[in-house]
C-alpha positions as CSV (number, residue, x, y, z in Angstrom):
1,X,-25.3,10.5,29.2
2,X,-27.7,8.7,27.1
3,X,-25.7,7.6,24.4
4,X,-21.9,7.4,24.6
5,X,-20.1,5.6,21.8
6,X,-16.5,5.1,21.4
7,X,-14.3,6.6,18.8
8,X,-13.9,3.4,16.9
9,X,-17.8,2.9,16.6
10,X,-18.1,6.5,15.3
11,X,-15.4,6.2,12.8
12,X,-16.8,2.8,11.7
13,X,-20.1,4.3,10.8
14,X,-18.7,7.1,9.1
15,X,-16.5,4.9,7.0
16,X,-19.5,3.0,6.0
17,X,-21.6,6.3,5.1
18,X,-18.8,7.5,3.1
19,X,-18.4,4.2,1.2
20,X,-22.0,4.1,0.3
21,X,-22.1,7.8,-0.9
22,X,-19.0,7.0,-2.9
23,X,-20.6,3.8,-4.3
24,X,-23.6,5.6,-5.2
25,X,-22.0,8.5,-6.9
26,X,-19.8,5.9,-9.1
27,X,-22.9,4.1,-9.7
28,X,-25.1,6.9,-11.2
29,X,-21.7,8.1,-13.0
30,X,-21.6,4.8,-14.7
31,X,-25.4,5.0,-15.4
32,X,-25.0,8.2,-17.3
33,X,-21.9,7.5,-19.3
34,X,-22.5,4.4,-20.8
35,X,-22.0,5.4,-24.5
36,X,-19.4,3.4,-26.5
37,X,-15.9,4.9,-26.9
38,X,-13.1,3.8,-29.2
39,X,-9.5,3.4,-27.9
40,X,-7.1,3.3,-30.8
41,X,-3.4,2.2,-30.6
42,X,-2.0,3.8,-33.8
43,X,-3.5,2.3,-36.8
44,X,-2.6,-1.3,-35.7
45,X,-5.5,-1.9,-33.2
46,X,-8.6,-0.3,-31.8
47,X,-11.0,-1.4,-29.5
48,X,-14.7,-0.3,-28.5
49,X,-16.1,-0.4,-24.8
50,X,-18.5,1.5,-22.7
51,X,-16.9,4.7,-21.2
52,X,-17.4,3.7,-17.7
53,X,-15.4,0.3,-18.4
54,X,-12.7,2.0,-19.9
55,X,-12.3,4.3,-16.9
56,X,-12.7,1.4,-14.3
57,X,-9.9,-0.5,-16.0
58,X,-7.5,2.8,-16.0
59,X,-8.6,3.1,-12.2
60,X,-7.9,-0.6,-11.6
61,X,-4.4,-0.5,-13.3
62,X,-3.5,2.9,-11.1
63,X,-4.5,1.0,-8.0
64,X,-2.3,-2.1,-9.0
65,X,0.7,0.3,-9.9
66,X,0.3,2.2,-6.4
67,X,0.1,-1.1,-4.6
68,X,3.2,-2.5,-6.3
69,X,5.1,0.9,-5.7
70,X,4.2,0.5,-1.8
71,X,5.2,-3.1,-1.6
72,X,8.6,-2.6,-3.1
73,X,9.0,0.3,-0.9
74,X,8.2,-1.8,2.1
75,X,10.4,-4.5,1.4
76,X,13.2,-2.4,0.8
77,X,12.9,-0.5,4.2
78,X,12.5,-3.9,5.9
79,X,15.7,-5.2,4.5
80,X,17.3,-1.8,5.6
81,X,15.9,-2.4,9.1
82,X,17.0,-6.0,9.2
83,X,20.7,-5.0,8.4
84,X,20.6,-2.3,10.7
85,X,19.5,-4.6,13.6
86,X,22.2,-7.0,12.6
87,X,24.7,-4.5,12.8
88,X,23.4,-3.4,16.3
89,X,23.6,-7.0,17.3
90,X,27.1,-7.4,16.0
91,X,28.3,-4.1,17.8
92,X,26.6,-5.3,21.0
93,X,28.2,-8.7,21.1
94,X,31.6,-7.0,20.2
95,X,31.3,-4.7,23.3
96,X,30.4,-7.4,25.8
97,X,33.0,-9.8,25.1
98,X,36.0,-9.4,27.6
99,X,39.1,-8.7,25.9
100,X,41.8,-11.4,26.5
101,X,44.7,-10.7,28.3
102,X,48.1,-10.5,26.5
103,X,50.4,-12.3,26.8
104,X,48.5,-15.4,27.7
105,X,48.4,-15.8,31.7
106,X,50.3,-19.3,31.6
107,X,53.1,-18.0,29.5
């Protein structure tokens, strides 16, 4: 066969193509939506910024919240795994110890 690529190389190329297409789509979206929007928090505070900037900030906050939630879940699961391993080691050591004869042999 003239060209044999392993699966990892093909997936790497596909990932780059998808990334470039996504980047270009977001670039054109931002160029088309550059008008100012006003964010108001009741009557106390207002802020004007380009629409694409507001969307980017909302996206970044969502990504950060997802990463924090995933990290909390991963740490909880890791603690649970460590607790289960510790219980398994304790049970294994209890099973391997030889029981002492009662009454003691010298008595």
